[in-house]
N, C-alpha and C positions, 0 to 999 in steps of 0.2 A: 253796561254789563256788570253783573255782580262780581265782586272781587273777594278772594279768600282773605280772611283776617290774618292768616299766617301761612306761609308756604309749607307744604308737607315735607317731611324729612325724606332724604334720598335713600333708595334701597342700597344695601351694602353690595359692593362689587364682589363677584365670586373670588377674585384673586386676593382680596383683602379680608375676606370673611374669616373670623378666628374660631368659629364653632365647628360643628360636625357637618360634613356634606356627604350625601350618598347619591350614587348614580345607578339607576335600574333600567334595564331594557324590557319593555312591556310588549306582550303579544296576546291578542285576543284568541281564545280557544273556541268560543262560541260567538254568534253574532251579537253585536251591541245594538240595543234597541233604543232609538231616540237619544235623549241626553244632550241635544244641541242647545244653542241659545234660545231657540224657539221650542216650545214644549211639544209640538206636533211634527218635528222633523229632526234630521241630523245635520251636523256641520260636516259636509263631505271633506275628507282629507284631514279632519281634526277629531279623531275618535276619543281623545283623552283631554277634556277641558280642565284647566287648573282649578276652576271653581268647583267642579264636580269632584275632583280628586280631594280637594280640601274638605269637602263635606263628608266624603267616605272616610277619610283619615280621622276626622273628628268623631264619627260614630264608633269606629273600631278602637280609637284611643279610650273612649268611655267603656266599651264592652270588655276591654282587656286590662283596665286600670287596676293596679294593686292598691286601691283606696276603698275604704268602707264608709267614710263620712260624706254625705252628699254635699255639704258646704265646702269641704276641702276639695272635692272633685270639681265643683263649680268654679272655685277660685283658680285652681290649676288650669282648668280648661280655658278660662278667660285669658290667662297669661300666655298660653301657648297659641291659641287660635284667634284670639281677639274678638272684636264685635262691638256692638253698641249696647251698653247696659246702663239703665236709669238715665238715658240721654247723654251718657258720657262714653265717647269712643275709646276703645282699648286697642292698641296696636298689636298685631300678631307677632309672635317670636319666630314663626315658621314662614320660610319663603320657599316656594317651589316653582319650577319652570318645566315646560314640556317642549321638547325639540325633536327633530327628525321624524315627525309624525306623518303617517300615510294611511289611507283607507279609501275604499270606494263604496258607493251605495249598492245594495243588492235587494231584489224582491224576496218576499217571504217564501215563494215557491221554490227557490233555489236550495233550501235546506229543510223545508217542511211542507209535505203534501197535505192537502185538505183531508181531515179525518184521521191523520196520523197522531200517535201519542203526543208529539210536540205541540199539537194544536191546543192541548190542555194548558200549556204554559203561555200560549199566544192568543188566547181567545179574545183579548182586548183589541187585537188588530184584525178587524173584520174585512177591511177593504183591500185593494190590490196596490196600495201606494208603494212606490219604488224608492222613496226617500226617507225611510224610517229605520233601516237596518244598515249598520256598518258590516262589511264582510268579515268572515273568519280570517285571521291573519293580519288584521289591522294592528299597527305597531307604533311605538314612540319610545323616546328616552325621557325618563323622569329624573329630575335632580332636585334634591331637598337640601336646605340649609337651615340650621337651628342651633341654639346654644347647647354646648356639650353636656351640661348638667341635666338635659332632658332626654339623653340617649336611650335609657331603658324604656321609658314610656313611649317614645316614638318607634323604637324597635318593635314593641308589642303591637302597636297600632298598624304599622306597615305590614308585618307578618300576618296579622289578623285579616287585613284587607286583601292581601294577595291569596291567602289560603282559604278564606271563607267568603269574603265579600265579592264585589264585582264593580262594574261600571255601567251606567245607563239605567233605563227603566227595566222592571221585572227581573232584576238581578237575583232576587230570592228564588226565582224559578229557573236559574241556571243561565240566563242570558248575560252576556258581558263577563263570563268567566275569563280570567287572565292567567298567564304564566309570566313570571318575572325572574330575570337573572341579575345578580349583583348583591352586594352587601346591603342589608343584613339578612337577606332571604336565605333560609337553609336549603340545602340540596335535598330534593325529595325523589328517591328512587324506589320506594316500596311503601306498602301500607304502614309498616311500623315507623318509617321516617315521617310520614304524614301525621299519624296519631301523636307521636312523641313531640313533633314540632308544635302541635296544638296544645299539648300539655305544658309546653315550655312558655306559653303566653297566657295560660288560664289562671286567673287569681283564685285564691282560696276563699272558702266561706260562701256567703250568698250576698246578693245586692238588691237594692230597691229600684234598680233600673235594668234595662236589657244588658245581659252579661254572659260571657262564656262560663262564668263560675257556676258549677253544678250542672253544666250542659252535657251533651252527648254528641258523638259523631257516629254516623252510620255509613258504611262503605260497602259497595257492591262489587261484582266481578269485573275485572279489568277488561277493557275493550281495545280494539285496534285503531279506532278513530275517536276524536273528541265528540263528534256528533252522535256516534253510537253510545258513548258513555253518558252523554246528556240525555238521550232518549231513554236509556235504561232507568235513570233516576226519575225522570218525569213520569214514565209509565208506571213505575212502582207507586208513586204518590197518587196518580190518577186512578189506578185499579183499586187501591185501598179506600180512597175517599169518595169516588163518584160512581163506581160500578155497583149497582144494587144486587146483582146476582152473578154467580160464577157461570161462565159459558164453557163449553167443552174445550175450546182452544186456549182458554186462559190458564196462566201458570200461577196466578196470584189469587188467593182467597180474599174477597172483599171484607173489609173490617166493619162488621155489622154494628159493633158497639159505637163507632163513630157516627153511624147513620140511625141509631135508635131513636133520636129525637125527631126524625122526619114525620112520622104519623102525628105527633103532637103539633108540630109546626103546621102541617097541612090542615088539621082540624081546628087549630086555634084555641085549644082547651088545655088546661093544666098549668103547671109551673115548670118552665123550661130550665133544665140543667144542661147547658150546651157544652158537650165535649168537643164537637167540631169547631166551636167558636174559639177554643184554645189554640187553633192553628191559624188564626187571623180573621179579621172582620174588615169589610162586610163580606157576607156569603150570599151569592145569588142562587136560588133554587129554580130550576126549570124542569118540570116533569108533566107532560101532557098539557092540560089547560092551566096548570098551576105555575105561577111565577111570583116568587116571594123573595124578600131580602131579610137577612138577619144582620142587624147593626148594633153598635154600641149605643146605649141609652143616652149618652151625652153627645152623640153625633161624631165622636172622634173615630178615626180609622185605627185599627189595631194591626200593625204590620205582622206578618207571619214570623214566628220564631224559628222556622225551618228554612235553612239556606241550602239550596241545591247548588252543587259545584262540580266542575270537571277539573281534575287534577292531573297534570302531565307528569308521568313517572319517567319515561324516556321517549325516544323517537317513535316507538311503536306501541306504547301502552298508556292508556288513559283510565283514570279511576273515577267512577261515579260516586259521589258523596253527598250526604245530607248532614249538615251541622245544625244542631238544635240548641238555641240559646234558652236561658231561663229569663222570663219577662214578667213584669207585674201586669195584672189585669184590672180593668176599670171597676171601681166600687159601685158605679152607677148601674151596672148590670147591662143586659142586652134586651133588644126588642125585635119582634118579627113584624115586618111591614108588608101589607098587601093592599094594593090600590090606595096608597098613601095613608092607610089607617093602621094603627097599632093593633094587632090581633092577639099577641102573646108577649108576656114579659118573663124574664128569668135572670140567670146569672151565667157567667163563664165557669165551667168546671175545669180548673187547671190540670186535673188528672187526664184530660183529653190528650195532652202532649205525650204523656207516658204510654197511653193506649196506642198512639200512633207509632212510637218507637218500638214497642213490643211487637206490633203487627209487622213492621218492616223487618225486624229480626227473624221472623218466620218465613220470609221469602228466601228461596234457594239462592245461595251465593252471597247473601248479605250478612254483615256482622255489625255489632254495636260495641262501642267503647265509651265508658264514662269519663268525663273530663272533670275529675275531682282530685283533691290533694292526696287522697289515699291511693289513687291509681299509680301503678309502677311502670306504665308504658306497655309496649308490645314486644 
């Protein structure tokens, strides 16, 4: 049997830890999709896996970091989260534990009927599997330990994850929205509380990586249940992005500017200036006999900068929200693929995100707030 050259150091005991420790009670407001040890199922009874939480906190630490230099960001990130760099392992300064977890698996049909607006967020789950969703109400207690000199960065990351992020797959479409009680999470009782809490973790200036800096938050009318709030946000996005024409019963005018590139994509002629691509890639188009994909030319996925969230205001009010980060786009451009052949090339038009924000603002009951240093709150 292969032996370790050196025994690993022991983890600090909670009773002897000299840094900061935080305890949070976590509650799922929307179903958690997958996120288990296996990529195609859940771990029933274990909705919040420590490795997943660490990855979420790492992303939101970066997105809220009050640092402008990429090298400094990378160095601090290594020190806090650890990893293997140039074949040299770096120990993490962050320790987290999950306890008192509980959940059960539920089928998709318990919260989303076929053809309903929520199907837009769940199109990737085509079959009737009963082991890919944790129920609403899944809960756990999260405890974090870290050196006290990292308090502010960890506060920003934790608040960012709770107020904007989520857990599991498809969290950018509102799955895995959570509510948390405990320090340092602020009390959110109103729209102004929510917007001001986001302003409190938004760095100034701009960044060359995905960040809240320069971002926006869109909030819709409050609803009586988290599912209704989630469906309100998803329907707003679906109607703007995928509905080509306004029907008599629709309350939302489709955003034709986001769909203006469709004739060019279908014909395969011209130079594509993709506004829709600014909302994430790949994009799958299906209309009649046409089935095409728009991808990044370098093959990389571009995660959506728009994060749909359900925010709990009190026991009977839930806020639908979309938080828009500012992200860099690939210099390699984009390609349209049909039958495995490139039919059109172009670039991402970053203005597409602003077009989307302006379109959501025109929906009745929705408001937009800039997350900038000049904003004075609500």
